[in-house]
N, CA, C, O and the ligand as a Tripos MOL2 file, in Angstrom:
@<TRIPOS>MOLECULE
protein
  253   251    64     0     0
PROTEIN
NO_CHARGES

@<TRIPOS>ATOM
      1 N           3.6020   -9.1160   -5.9010 N.3       1 MET1
      2 CA          4.8650   -8.4460   -6.1910 C.3       1 MET1
      3 C           5.0320   -7.2760   -5.2360 C.2       1 MET1
      4 O           4.2530   -7.1060   -4.2990 O.2       1 MET1
      5 N           6.0520   -6.4780   -5.4850 N.am      2 MET2
      6 CA          6.2840   -5.3210   -4.6160 C.3       2 MET2
      7 C           5.2260   -4.2530   -4.8800 C.2       2 MET2
      8 O           4.6700   -4.1740   -5.9760 O.2       2 MET2
      9 N           4.9570   -3.4450   -3.8810 N.am      3 VAL3
     10 CA          3.9790   -2.3700   -4.0390 C.3       3 VAL3
     11 C           4.5390   -1.3350   -5.0320 C.2       3 VAL3
     12 O           5.7140   -0.9790   -4.9460 O.2       3 VAL3
     13 N           3.7140   -0.8520   -5.9660 N.am      4 PRO4
     14 CA          4.1860    0.1840   -6.8920 C.3       4 PRO4
     15 C           4.6130    1.4370   -6.1260 C.2       4 PRO4
     16 O           3.9800    1.8230   -5.1440 O.2       4 PRO4
     17 N           5.6830    2.0580   -6.5840 N.am      5 VAL5
     18 CA          6.1910    3.2380   -5.8810 C.3       5 VAL5
     19 C           5.2220    4.4080   -6.0440 C.2       5 VAL5
     20 O           4.9530    5.1390   -5.0910 O.2       5 VAL5
     21 N           4.6990    4.5800   -7.2710 N.am      6 ARG6
     22 CA          3.8060    5.7140   -7.5290 C.3       6 ARG6
     23 C           2.4040    5.2420   -7.8900 C.2       6 ARG6
     24 O           2.2090    4.1480   -8.4190 O.2       6 ARG6
     25 N           1.4350    6.1010   -7.5890 N.am      7 CYS7
     26 CA          0.0520    5.8430   -7.9910 C.3       7 CYS7
     27 C          -0.0260    5.7970   -9.5230 C.2       7 CYS7
     28 O           0.5210    6.6650  -10.2020 O.2       7 CYS7
     29 N          -0.7140    4.7730  -10.0670 N.am      8 PHE8
     30 CA         -0.8150    4.6220  -11.5200 C.3       8 PHE8
     31 C          -1.5840    5.7820  -12.1500 C.2       8 PHE8
     32 O          -1.3360    6.1160  -13.3080 O.2       8 PHE8
     33 N          -2.4920    6.3900  -11.4320 N.am      9 THR9
     34 CA         -3.3580    7.4190  -11.9980 C.3       9 THR9
     35 C          -2.7540    8.8110  -11.8840 C.2       9 THR9
     36 O          -2.6500    9.5170  -12.8870 O.2       9 THR9
     37 N          -2.3550    9.2230  -10.6840 N.am     10 CYS10
     38 CA         -1.9250   10.6120  -10.4920 C.3      10 CYS10
     39 C          -0.4170   10.7530  -10.3140 C.2      10 CYS10
     40 O           0.0900   11.8730  -10.3580 O.2      10 CYS10
     41 N           0.3230    9.6510  -10.1120 N.am     11 GLY11
     42 CA          1.7690    9.7370   -9.9880 C.3      11 GLY11
     43 C           2.2700   10.1190   -8.6080 C.2      11 GLY11
     44 O           3.4730   10.2900   -8.4110 O.2      11 GLY11
     45 N           1.3750   10.2530   -7.6650 N.am     12 ASN12
     46 CA          1.7880   10.5660   -6.2990 C.3      12 ASN12
     47 C           2.5580    9.3790   -5.7080 C.2      12 ASN12
     48 O           2.2270    8.2280   -5.9910 O.2      12 ASN12
     49 N           3.5740    9.6490   -4.8960 N.am     13 VAL13
     50 CA          4.3670    8.5730   -4.3010 C.3      13 VAL13
     51 C           3.5600    7.9080   -3.1850 C.2      13 VAL13
     52 O           3.1970    8.5590   -2.2050 O.2      13 VAL13
     53 N           3.2810    6.6100   -3.3350 N.am     14 VAL14
     54 CA          2.5160    5.8840   -2.3140 C.3      14 VAL14
     55 C           3.3240    4.7320   -1.7160 C.2      14 VAL14
     56 O           2.9940    4.2450   -0.6350 O.2      14 VAL14
     57 N           4.3840    4.2880   -2.4090 N.am     15 GLY15
     58 CA          5.1530    3.1340   -1.9530 C.3      15 GLY15
     59 C           5.7760    3.3320   -0.5850 C.2      15 GLY15
     60 O           5.9710    2.3690    0.1570 O.2      15 GLY15
     61 N           6.0900    4.5800   -0.2430 N.am     16 GLU16
     62 CA          6.7400    4.8550    1.0370 C.3      16 GLU16
     63 C           5.8200    4.5690    2.2260 C.2      16 GLU16
     64 O           6.2900    4.4210    3.3540 O.2      16 GLU16
     65 N           4.5100    4.4920    1.9730 N.am     17 HIS17
     66 CA          3.5600    4.2570    3.0660 C.3      17 HIS17
     67 C           3.2530    2.7910    3.2890 C.2      17 HIS17
     68 O           2.5740    2.4530    4.2590 O.2      17 HIS17
     69 N           3.7340    1.8970    2.4130 N.am     18 TRP18
     70 CA          3.2950    0.5040    2.4510 C.3      18 TRP18
     71 C           3.6230   -0.1910    3.7690 C.2      18 TRP18
     72 O           2.7510   -0.8350    4.3540 O.2      18 TRP18
     73 N           4.8570   -0.0750    4.2480 N.am     19 GLU19
     74 CA          5.2450   -0.8150    5.4500 C.3      19 GLU19
     75 C           4.4290   -0.3630    6.6620 C.2      19 GLU19
     76 O           3.9810   -1.1880    7.4570 O.2      19 GLU19
     77 N           4.2390    0.9500    6.7980 N.am     20 ALA20
     78 CA          3.4400    1.4550    7.9180 C.3      20 ALA20
     79 C           1.9920    1.0000    7.7810 C.2      20 ALA20
     80 O           1.3650    0.5920    8.7590 O.2      20 ALA20
     81 N           1.4620    1.0730    6.5540 N.am     21 PHE21
     82 CA          0.0730    0.6570    6.3180 C.3      21 PHE21
     83 C          -0.1100   -0.8200    6.6660 C.2      21 PHE21
     84 O          -1.0390   -1.1780    7.3910 O.2      21 PHE21
     85 N           0.7740   -1.6760    6.1500 N.am     22 GLU22
     86 CA          0.6380   -3.1140    6.3570 C.3      22 GLU22
     87 C           0.7270   -3.4740    7.8360 C.2      22 GLU22
     88 O          -0.0850   -4.2500    8.3410 O.2      22 GLU22
     89 N           1.7170   -2.9080    8.5310 N.am     23 SER23
     90 CA          1.9020   -3.2820    9.9340 C.3      23 SER23
     91 C           0.7400   -2.7960   10.7950 C.2      23 SER23
     92 O           0.3060   -3.4970   11.7090 O.2      23 SER23
     93 N           0.2350   -1.5970   10.5040 N.am     24 ARG24
     94 CA         -0.8600   -1.0750   11.3230 C.3      24 ARG24
     95 C          -2.1630   -1.8140   11.0660 C.2      24 ARG24
     96 O          -2.9520   -2.0070   11.9910 O.2      24 ARG24
     97 N          -2.4030   -2.2310    9.8280 N.am     25 VAL25
     98 CA         -3.6110   -3.0140    9.5290 C.3      25 VAL25
     99 C          -3.5010   -4.4000   10.1630 C.2      25 VAL25
    100 O          -4.4910   -4.9340   10.6650 O.2      25 VAL25
    101 N          -2.2910   -4.9900   10.1420 N.am     26 ASP26
    102 CA         -2.0950   -6.2920   10.7850 C.3      26 ASP26
    103 C          -2.3720   -6.2170   12.2740 C.2      26 ASP26
    104 O          -2.8160   -7.1960   12.8750 O.2      26 ASP26
    105 N          -2.1130   -5.0610   12.8750 N.am     27 GLU27
    106 CA         -2.3650   -4.8920   14.3050 C.3      27 GLU27
    107 C          -3.8280   -4.6230   14.6060 C.2      27 GLU27
    108 O          -4.2030   -4.4780   15.7690 O.2      27 GLU27
    109 N          -4.6650   -4.5550   13.5690 N.am     28 GLY28
    110 CA         -6.0970   -4.4580   13.7830 C.3      28 GLY28
    111 C          -6.7020   -3.0960   13.5520 C.2      28 GLY28
    112 O          -7.9000   -2.9170   13.7730 O.2      28 GLY28
    113 N          -5.9010   -2.1050   13.1050 N.am     29 GLU29
    114 CA         -6.4690   -0.7840   12.8290 C.3      29 GLU29
    115 C          -7.2980   -0.8140   11.5580 C.2      29 GLU29
    116 O          -7.0740   -1.6460   10.6790 O.2      29 GLU29
    117 N          -8.2520    0.0950   11.4660 N.am     30 ASP30
    118 CA         -9.0920    0.1790   10.2850 C.3      30 ASP30
    119 C          -8.2830    0.7690    9.1230 C.2      30 ASP30
    120 O          -7.6950    1.8390    9.2730 O.2      30 ASP30
    121 N          -8.2420    0.0860    7.9570 N.am     31 PRO31
    122 CA         -7.4380    0.5910    6.8250 C.3      31 PRO31
    123 C          -7.7850    2.0230    6.4350 C.2      31 PRO31
    124 O          -6.8980    2.7920    6.0650 O.2      31 PRO31
    125 N          -9.0590    2.3930    6.5130 N.am     32 SER32
    126 CA         -9.4660    3.7490    6.1540 C.3      32 SER32
    127 C          -8.8390    4.7830    7.0930 C.2      32 SER32
    128 O          -8.3660    5.8290    6.6500 O.2      32 SER32
    129 N          -8.8410    4.4780    8.3890 N.am     33 ASP33
    130 CA         -8.2500    5.4000    9.3620 C.3      33 ASP33
    131 C          -6.7450    5.5070    9.1740 C.2      33 ASP33
    132 O          -6.1720    6.5880    9.3140 O.2      33 ASP33
    133 N          -6.0970    4.3760    8.8540 N.am     34 VAL34
    134 CA         -4.6450    4.3900    8.6520 C.3      34 VAL34
    135 C          -4.2920    5.2690    7.4580 C.2      34 VAL34
    136 O          -3.3540    6.0630    7.5300 O.2      34 VAL34
    137 N          -5.0430    5.1350    6.3460 N.am     35 LEU35
    138 CA         -4.7670    5.9350    5.1560 C.3      35 LEU35
    139 C          -4.9940    7.4130    5.4290 C.2      35 LEU35
    140 O          -4.2220    8.2510    4.9640 O.2      35 LEU35
    141 N          -6.0400    7.7460    6.1750 N.am     36 ASP36
    142 CA         -6.2760    9.1430    6.5540 C.3      36 ASP36
    143 C          -5.0910    9.6780    7.3460 C.2      36 ASP36
    144 O          -4.6270   10.7950    7.1170 O.2      36 ASP36
    145 N          -4.6060    8.8590    8.2870 N.am     37 ASP37
    146 CA         -3.5120    9.2700    9.1530 C.3      37 ASP37
    147 C          -2.2110    9.4490    8.3720 C.2      37 ASP37
    148 O          -1.4070   10.3240    8.6930 O.2      37 ASP37
    149 N          -2.0030    8.6140    7.3390 N.am     38 LEU38
    150 CA         -0.7820    8.6950    6.5360 C.3      38 LEU38
    151 C          -0.8450    9.8210    5.5130 C.2      38 LEU38
    152 O           0.1590   10.1290    4.8710 O.2      38 LEU38
    153 N          -2.0120   10.4380    5.3520 N.am     39 GLY39
    154 CA         -2.1410   11.5430    4.4120 C.3      39 GLY39
    155 C          -2.4130   11.1070    2.9850 C.2      39 GLY39
    156 O          -2.2230   11.8850    2.0500 O.2      39 GLY39
    157 N          -2.8650    9.8450    2.8060 N.am     40 VAL40
    158 CA         -3.2250    9.3590    1.4690 C.3      40 VAL40
    159 C          -4.7120    9.6670    1.2840 C.2      40 VAL40
    160 O          -5.5660    8.8860    1.7040 O.2      40 VAL40
    161 N          -5.0220   10.8070    0.6540 N.am     41 ASP41
    162 CA         -6.3950   11.3000    0.6090 C.3      41 ASP41
    163 C          -7.1340   10.9140   -0.6640 C.2      41 ASP41
    164 O          -8.3310   10.6290   -0.6180 O.2      41 ASP41
    165 N          -6.4380   10.9000   -1.8060 N.am     42 ARG42
    166 CA         -7.1350   10.6340   -3.0700 C.3      42 ARG42
    167 C          -7.5000    9.1570   -3.1770 C.2      42 ARG42
    168 O          -6.7240    8.2880   -2.7800 O.2      42 ARG42
    169 N          -8.6940    8.8760   -3.7200 N.am     43 HIS43
    170 CA         -9.1030    7.4760   -3.7900 C.3      43 HIS43
    171 C          -8.2850    6.6900   -4.8000 C.2      43 HIS43
    172 O          -8.1840    5.4680   -4.6880 O.2      43 HIS43
    173 N          -7.6850    7.3770   -5.8080 N.am     44 CYS44
    174 CA         -6.8240    6.6510   -6.7500 C.3      44 CYS44
    175 C          -5.5680    6.1430   -6.0480 C.2      44 CYS44
    176 O          -5.0570    5.0740   -6.3810 O.2      44 CYS44
    177 N          -5.0680    6.9120   -5.0700 N.am     45 CYS45
    178 CA         -3.8760    6.5070   -4.3270 C.3      45 CYS45
    179 C          -4.2270    5.4660   -3.2610 C.2      45 CYS45
    180 O          -3.4560    4.5410   -3.0040 O.2      45 CYS45
    181 N          -5.3960    5.6290   -2.6490 N.am     46 ARG46
    182 CA         -5.8010    4.7030   -1.5940 C.3      46 ARG46
    183 C          -5.9730    3.2910   -2.1320 C.2      46 ARG46
    184 O          -5.6450    2.3160   -1.4570 O.2      46 ARG46
    185 N          -6.5000    3.1840   -3.3770 N.am     47 ARG47
    186 CA         -6.6960    1.8350   -3.9250 C.3      47 ARG47
    187 C          -5.3610    1.1400   -4.1810 C.2      47 ARG47
    188 O          -5.3090   -0.0900   -4.1970 O.2      47 ARG47
    189 N          -4.2690    1.9050   -4.3840 N.am     48 MET48
    190 CA         -2.9680    1.2930   -4.6170 C.3      48 MET48
    191 C          -2.5450    0.4600   -3.3970 C.2      48 MET48
    192 O          -1.9900   -0.6290   -3.5450 O.2      48 MET48
    193 N          -2.8110    0.9750   -2.2040 N.am     49 LEU49
    194 CA         -2.4090    0.2790   -0.9870 C.3      49 LEU49
    195 C          -3.4510   -0.7420   -0.5570 C.2      49 LEU49
    196 O          -3.1080   -1.8500   -0.1430 O.2      49 LEU49
    197 N          -4.7390   -0.3650   -0.6560 N.am     50 VAL50
    198 CA         -5.7970   -1.2640   -0.1920 C.3      50 VAL50
    199 C          -5.8330   -2.5420   -1.0300 C.2      50 VAL50
    200 O          -6.0470   -3.6300   -0.4950 O.2      50 VAL50
    201 N          -5.6230   -2.4130   -2.3540 N.am     51 SER51
    202 CA         -5.7850   -3.5640   -3.2460 C.3      51 SER51
    203 C          -4.4930   -4.3410   -3.4360 C.2      51 SER51
    204 O          -4.4760   -5.3270   -4.1730 O.2      51 SER51
    205 N          -3.4010   -3.9190   -2.7850 N.am     52 HIS52
    206 CA         -2.1170   -4.5830   -3.0270 C.3      52 HIS52
    207 C          -1.9930   -5.8820   -2.2410 C.2      52 HIS52
    208 O          -2.3650   -5.9450   -1.0700 O.2      52 HIS52
    209 N          -1.4620   -6.9340   -2.9010 N.am     53 THR53
    210 CA         -1.1180   -8.1830   -2.2320 C.3      53 THR53
    211 C           0.3760   -8.4030   -2.4110 C.2      53 THR53
    212 O           0.8680   -8.4450   -3.5380 O.2      53 THR53
    213 N           1.0940   -8.5420   -1.3170 N.am     54 ASP54
    214 CA          2.5440   -8.6370   -1.3890 C.3      54 ASP54
    215 C           2.9640  -10.0810   -1.6750 C.2      54 ASP54
    216 O           3.0120  -10.9080   -0.7650 O.2      54 ASP54
    217 N           3.2710  -10.3820   -2.9490 N.am     55 LEU55
    218 CA          3.6220  -11.7440   -3.3580 C.3      55 LEU55
    219 C           5.1170  -11.8980   -3.6130 C.2      55 LEU55
    220 O           5.5480  -12.9530   -4.0790 O.2      55 LEU55
    221 N           5.9150  -10.8830   -3.3210 N.am     56 VAL56
    222 CA          7.3250  -10.9210   -3.7300 C.3      56 VAL56
    223 C           8.0720  -12.0810   -3.0880 C.2      56 VAL56
    224 O           8.9320  -12.6790   -3.7350 O.2      56 VAL56
    225 N           7.7720  -12.4210   -1.8280 N.am     57 ASP57
    226 CA          8.4740  -13.5210   -1.1660 C.3      57 ASP57
    227 C           8.0480  -14.8790   -1.7090 C.2      57 ASP57
    228 O           8.8090  -15.8440   -1.6330 O.2      57 ASP57
    229 N           6.8310  -14.9640   -2.2600 N.am     58 ILE58
    230 CA          6.3430  -16.2240   -2.8210 C.3      58 ILE58
    231 C           6.9150  -16.4500   -4.2120 C.2      58 ILE58
    232 O           7.2510  -17.5780   -4.5720 O.2      58 ILE58
    233 N           7.0280  -15.3710   -5.0020 N.am     59 VAL59
    234 CA          7.4440  -15.4790   -6.3970 C.3      59 VAL59
    235 C           8.9680  -15.5140   -6.5350 C.2      59 VAL59
    236 O           9.4820  -16.1120   -7.4800 O.2      59 VAL59
    237 N           9.6900  -14.8930   -5.6210 N.am     60 ALA60
    238 CA         11.1370  -14.7080   -5.7550 C.3      60 ALA60
    239 C          11.9270  -15.9940   -6.0350 C.2      60 ALA60
    240 O          12.8460  -15.9530   -6.8530 O.2      60 ALA60
    241 N          11.6140  -17.1410   -5.3970 N.am     61 PRO61
    242 CA         12.4260  -18.3460   -5.6700 C.3      61 PRO61
    243 C          12.3330  -18.8510   -7.1010 C.2      61 PRO61
    244 O          13.1890  -19.6280   -7.5240 O.2      61 PRO61
    245 N          11.3220  -18.4360   -7.8670 N.am     62 TYR62
    246 CA         11.0990  -18.9720   -9.2080 C.3      62 TYR62
    247 C          11.6740  -18.1060  -10.3050 C.2      62 TYR62
    248 O          11.4710  -18.4020  -11.4830 O.2      62 TYR62
    249 N          12.3850  -17.0470   -9.9600 N.am     63 GLN63
    250 CA         12.9470  -16.1750  -10.9940 C.3      63 GLN63
    251 C          14.1840  -16.8140  -11.6110 C.2      63 GLN63
    252 O          14.8010  -16.2310  -12.5030 O.2      63 GLN63
    253 ZN         -3.3500    8.8080   -7.0220 Zn       64 ZN64
@<TRIPOS>BOND
     1     1     2 1
     2     2     3 1
     3     3     4 2
     4     3     5 am
     5     5     6 1
     6     6     7 1
     7     7     8 2
     8     7     9 am
     9     9    10 1
    10    10    11 1
    11    11    12 2
    12    11    13 am
    13    13    14 1
    14    14    15 1
    15    15    16 2
    16    15    17 am
    17    17    18 1
    18    18    19 1
    19    19    20 2
    20    19    21 am
    21    21    22 1
    22    22    23 1
    23    23    24 2
    24    23    25 am
    25    25    26 1
    26    26    27 1
    27    27    28 2
    28    27    29 am
    29    29    30 1
    30    30    31 1
    31    31    32 2
    32    31    33 am
    33    33    34 1
    34    34    35 1
    35    35    36 2
    36    35    37 am
    37    37    38 1
    38    38    39 1
    39    39    40 2
    40    39    41 am
    41    41    42 1
    42    42    43 1
    43    43    44 2
    44    43    45 am
    45    45    46 1
    46    46    47 1
    47    47    48 2
    48    47    49 am
    49    49    50 1
    50    50    51 1
    51    51    52 2
    52    51    53 am
    53    53    54 1
    54    54    55 1
    55    55    56 2
    56    55    57 am
    57    57    58 1
    58    58    59 1
    59    59    60 2
    60    59    61 am
    61    61    62 1
    62    62    63 1
    63    63    64 2
    64    63    65 am
    65    65    66 1
    66    66    67 1
    67    67    68 2
    68    67    69 am
    69    69    70 1
    70    70    71 1
    71    71    72 2
    72    71    73 am
    73    73    74 1
    74    74    75 1
    75    75    76 2
    76    75    77 am
    77    77    78 1
    78    78    79 1
    79    79    80 2
    80    79    81 am
    81    81    82 1
    82    82    83 1
    83    83    84 2
    84    83    85 am
    85    85    86 1
    86    86    87 1
    87    87    88 2
    88    87    89 am
    89    89    90 1
    90    90    91 1
    91    91    92 2
    92    91    93 am
    93    93    94 1
    94    94    95 1
    95    95    96 2
    96    95    97 am
    97    97    98 1
    98    98    99 1
    99    99   100 2
   100    99   101 am
   101   101   102 1
   102   102   103 1
   103   103   104 2
   104   103   105 am
   105   105   106 1
   106   106   107 1
   107   107   108 2
   108   107   109 am
   109   109   110 1
   110   110   111 1
   111   111   112 2
   112   111   113 am
   113   113   114 1
   114   114   115 1
   115   115   116 2
   116   115   117 am
   117   117   118 1
   118   118   119 1
   119   119   120 2
   120   119   121 am
   121   121   122 1
   122   122   123 1
   123   123   124 2
   124   123   125 am
   125   125   126 1
   126   126   127 1
   127   127   128 2
   128   127   129 am
   129   129   130 1
   130   130   131 1
   131   131   132 2
   132   131   133 am
   133   133   134 1
   134   134   135 1
   135   135   136 2
   136   135   137 am
   137   137   138 1
   138   138   139 1
   139   139   140 2
   140   139   141 am
   141   141   142 1
   142   142   143 1
   143   143   144 2
   144   143   145 am
   145   145   146 1
   146   146   147 1
   147   147   148 2
   148   147   149 am
   149   149   150 1
   150   150   151 1
   151   151   152 2
   152   151   153 am
   153   153   154 1
   154   154   155 1
   155   155   156 2
   156   155   157 am
   157   157   158 1
   158   158   159 1
   159   159   160 2
   160   159   161 am
   161   161   162 1
   162   162   163 1
   163   163   164 2
   164   163   165 am
   165   165   166 1
   166   166   167 1
   167   167   168 2
   168   167   169 am
   169   169   170 1
   170   170   171 1
   171   171   172 2
   172   171   173 am
   173   173   174 1
   174   174   175 1
   175   175   176 2
   176   175   177 am
   177   177   178 1
   178   178   179 1
   179   179   180 2
   180   179   181 am
   181   181   182 1
   182   182   183 1
   183   183   184 2
   184   183   185 am
   185   185   186 1
   186   186   187 1
   187   187   188 2
   188   187   189 am
   189   189   190 1
   190   190   191 1
   191   191   192 2
   192   191   193 am
   193   193   194 1
   194   194   195 1
   195   195   196 2
   196   195   197 am
   197   197   198 1
   198   198   199 1
   199   199   200 2
   200   199   201 am
   201   201   202 1
   202   202   203 1
   203   203   204 2
   204   203   205 am
   205   205   206 1
   206   206   207 1
   207   207   208 2
   208   207   209 am
   209   209   210 1
   210   210   211 1
   211   211   212 2
   212   211   213 am
   213   213   214 1
   214   214   215 1
   215   215   216 2
   216   215   217 am
   217   217   218 1
   218   218   219 1
   219   219   220 2
   220   219   221 am
   221   221   222 1
   222   222   223 1
   223   223   224 2
   224   223   225 am
   225   225   226 1
   226   226   227 1
   227   227   228 2
   228   227   229 am
   229   229   230 1
   230   230   231 1
   231   231   232 2
   232   231   233 am
   233   233   234 1
   234   234   235 1
   235   235   236 2
   236   235   237 am
   237   237   238 1
   238   238   239 1
   239   239   240 2
   240   239   241 am
   241   241   242 1
   242   242   243 1
   243   243   244 2
   244   243   245 am
   245   245   246 1
   246   246   247 1
   247   247   248 2
   248   247   249 am
   249   249   250 1
   250   250   251 1
   251   251   252 2
@<TRIPOS>SUBSTRUCTURE
     1 MET1         2 RESIDUE 1 A MET
     2 MET2         6 RESIDUE 1 A MET
     3 VAL3        10 RESIDUE 1 A VAL
     4 PRO4        14 RESIDUE 1 A PRO
     5 VAL5        18 RESIDUE 1 A VAL
     6 ARG6        22 RESIDUE 1 A ARG
     7 CYS7        26 RESIDUE 1 A CYS
     8 PHE8        30 RESIDUE 1 A PHE
     9 THR9        34 RESIDUE 1 A THR
    10 CYS10       38 RESIDUE 1 A CYS
    11 GLY11       42 RESIDUE 1 A GLY
    12 ASN12       46 RESIDUE 1 A ASN
    13 VAL13       50 RESIDUE 1 A VAL
    14 VAL14       54 RESIDUE 1 A VAL
    15 GLY15       58 RESIDUE 1 A GLY
    16 GLU16       62 RESIDUE 1 A GLU
    17 HIS17       66 RESIDUE 1 A HIS
    18 TRP18       70 RESIDUE 1 A TRP
    19 GLU19       74 RESIDUE 1 A GLU
    20 ALA20       78 RESIDUE 1 A ALA
    21 PHE21       82 RESIDUE 1 A PHE
    22 GLU22       86 RESIDUE 1 A GLU
    23 SER23       90 RESIDUE 1 A SER
    24 ARG24       94 RESIDUE 1 A ARG
    25 VAL25       98 RESIDUE 1 A VAL
    26 ASP26      102 RESIDUE 1 A ASP
    27 GLU27      106 RESIDUE 1 A GLU
    28 GLY28      110 RESIDUE 1 A GLY
    29 GLU29      114 RESIDUE 1 A GLU
    30 ASP30      118 RESIDUE 1 A ASP
    31 PRO31      122 RESIDUE 1 A PRO
    32 SER32      126 RESIDUE 1 A SER
    33 ASP33      130 RESIDUE 1 A ASP
    34 VAL34      134 RESIDUE 1 A VAL
    35 LEU35      138 RESIDUE 1 A LEU
    36 ASP36      142 RESIDUE 1 A ASP
    37 ASP37      146 RESIDUE 1 A ASP
    38 LEU38      150 RESIDUE 1 A LEU
    39 GLY39      154 RESIDUE 1 A GLY
    40 VAL40      158 RESIDUE 1 A VAL
    41 ASP41      162 RESIDUE 1 A ASP
    42 ARG42      166 RESIDUE 1 A ARG
    43 HIS43      170 RESIDUE 1 A HIS
    44 CYS44      174 RESIDUE 1 A CYS
    45 CYS45      178 RESIDUE 1 A CYS
    46 ARG46      182 RESIDUE 1 A ARG
    47 ARG47      186 RESIDUE 1 A ARG
    48 MET48      190 RESIDUE 1 A MET
    49 LEU49      194 RESIDUE 1 A LEU
    50 VAL50      198 RESIDUE 1 A VAL
    51 SER51      202 RESIDUE 1 A SER
    52 HIS52      206 RESIDUE 1 A HIS
    53 THR53      210 RESIDUE 1 A THR
    54 ASP54      214 RESIDUE 1 A ASP
    55 LEU55      218 RESIDUE 1 A LEU
    56 VAL56      222 RESIDUE 1 A VAL
    57 ASP57      226 RESIDUE 1 A ASP
    58 ILE58      230 RESIDUE 1 A ILE
    59 VAL59      234 RESIDUE 1 A VAL
    60 ALA60      238 RESIDUE 1 A ALA
    61 PRO61      242 RESIDUE 1 A PRO
    62 TYR62      246 RESIDUE 1 A TYR
    63 GLN63      250 RESIDUE 1 A GLN
    64 ZN64       253 GROUP 0 **** ****
């Protein structure tokens, strides 16, 4: 599904970083370095992006 807008634990906005995170990791950058660069420091927020799988395009036709 779509990436959650806010961190489930602390409520910090993380959804705004998803597109930059995904594209930079696809280009071969280390996810840890990308998150540091984006300013996502807390591990509760980092897991929101690291553990996300974008299934929205797969699920959308079945709604
Ligand atoms: Zn958090």
